[in-house]
N, C-alpha and C positions, 0 to 999 in steps of 0.2 A: 393802265390797261396794257397788256402785252399781246402783240400780234406775232405769232410764230407759225405762220401758215405753212402747210405741207408743200412739198415741191410738186404736187399734183396740180395740173392745170384745172381751172374752174370750168364749169359747164357753160357759163355765160361768156360769150365771145363778142368781140367788136365786129359789128356787121360790116362796116367800111373802115378797116384799120387805117389810121393816119400814116403818112410817110414819116420816117423811113420804115419800110417793111424789110424783107430779106434783101431786096435790091438796094434800099437806102443804107442798110448796115454795111453791105459789101462796098458801097461807094465810100462810106466812112473808112472802112478797113483798108481799101486800096489807096485811099487818099493820104495815107501816112501813118499807119498803125505801127510803124517801127518794128517792135519785137514781134507783133502778130504777123507782119509781112514776112518776117524771117522764119516764122514758125507755122508751117502750113496746117499742122494739127489744131492749133489755136484758132486760126482763121476758119477752118472747117467747123469747129465747134461753135464759133460765133454765128455762122450762117445756117447750119443744118440741124442744130440741137435747140432744145428749149433754152430760152434765156431767163435767168433768175437773178434777183438781187438779194444780197445778204448784208444788212446794215443794222446798226444800233443807233438810236437817237438818244444821247445822254440828257437832253433837255426834258424828255418825256418818259424815259426809262423803257421805251418800246424797242423790241427787236423784230425785224421783218426778214423772213426768208421766203421768197415768193417767186414763182414762175410768172412772168408778165408778157411773154411772147412765145409762140410756138411756130415752127415752120408751116404747119398746116393751116393754122387759124389766124396767125398774126397777133396783134396786140389784144390782150384780154382785158376787157373793160372793167370787170370787177377787181382784177389785180391792180390795175392802174389806180382805181379808186382807193383801194386799201393802202397802196404805197403813198398816194397823195395825202391821205389822212395821217399817216405816220410822219410825213414831211410837212405837216401843217405849221402855221405860225403858233408856236407854243405860248406866246404872250396872250393870245385871245382866242385860240382854237379856230381861227378862220382857215379855210381850205380852198385851194385852187387846183384843178387838175394839172398834174405835172407834164411838162413837155417830154415826149418820148425820146427826143434826140439826146437830152442830157441824161436820161436814164440809160440809154444805150452807151453813152460815154462812161458812165459809172460801171456798167457791165463789162465794157472793154478793159477798163482799168483792173477790175477784179480778175479777169482772165489773164491779162498781161503779167500781173504781179503774183499769180497763183496763190491768192489769199485763201488761207484755211480758216480765217476768222472774219467776222463781220467788220466792215468799214464803219467808222464812227462818222455820222453826218451831224456836224455841230451847228450848221445853219442851212436852212432850205427855203421854203416859202416865207416871205415876209409881207404882211399886209401893208398898204400904204401908210397907215398910222404908225405901225411899228418901225418901218423904214425911216419915216420922218423923225421919230424919237431917236433912233440910232444915229441919224445924220447930225442931230443937234449935239450928240455926245462925242462924235468923232468925225474928223475931216476925211478919214479913210473910207467912210461909207458913201457909196454913190447915190445921188438923189434919184437917178433913173436906173436903179439896180435891176439886174436880171432876176434877182431873188423875188422882186415884186411881181414878175411875170411867170413865176414858177418855172424858170429856165436855168436856175443856178443852184449849186450845192457847194458847201464848204466841208471838206472831208479830211480825215486823218486815219492812219492805220496804227492802232495801238501797238507799241513796241517797235514800229517801223520807223525808218528815217524819212523825214519830210522831203529831203532832197531827192530820194529815190521816187517818191510819189510824184513830185514835181516833174522829174525827167520823164516818167511814164506818161503823165498827163500831156506833156508837150509833144511826145512822140505820136500821140493820136492825130495830131494835125487838124483838130476839130475844136471850134469854139474858143472861148477865152480861158486862159489859165493864169491864175495869180499865185504867187509864192509868198507865204507868210511864215518864215522860219521861226521868228520869235514867238509867234502865237501857235506854232506847230500845226498848221493846216495848209491845204491847197484849195483854192477856189477853182471850180470848173463851171462853165456855162455853155449854152448852145447858141450864143451870139456869134458875131464875126470872129475869125481867128485872130488872136492877139495874145501877148504875153506881158506880164509885169511882175514886179516884186517890190 
């Protein structure tokens, strides 16, 4: 199944949008968006225009290009649902609504890197059973992973340097950022600020 939603916002809106809304994103931006703080046009775009995500999930073959937040309406429930489905556990199709903070981090990365192509999301939500299976296979998988809480994404930019993606993710000053150059991906999550490689 391929999801290639238009960039038009849906008519179904979040009645009580969760934080961060515009104010929360500005707090993220002012808290250390590095390049965005130095580029007022990007910061303005992040807070005054529709936010959309453009990503490809190689595990499912799905591509998503979807507005998920507008300045007028906040988070769009239907869009968050579609994004969460595309980021589901591909081992068993279990879905959990994604944390909007990590979606905003991915959006900020897309803005900062001026990506003209979808980001590859190679790991997103993991059900407890999938995470347990992966923990048994590798010591590098956390038992209490933010992936299980739908608060983490492992991403790469096709043709891009993983070191550039890592620097951009760190410059956000938000959540956890893991650097995996041998596996060619960067982990981002909306937990406490921390870095590892």
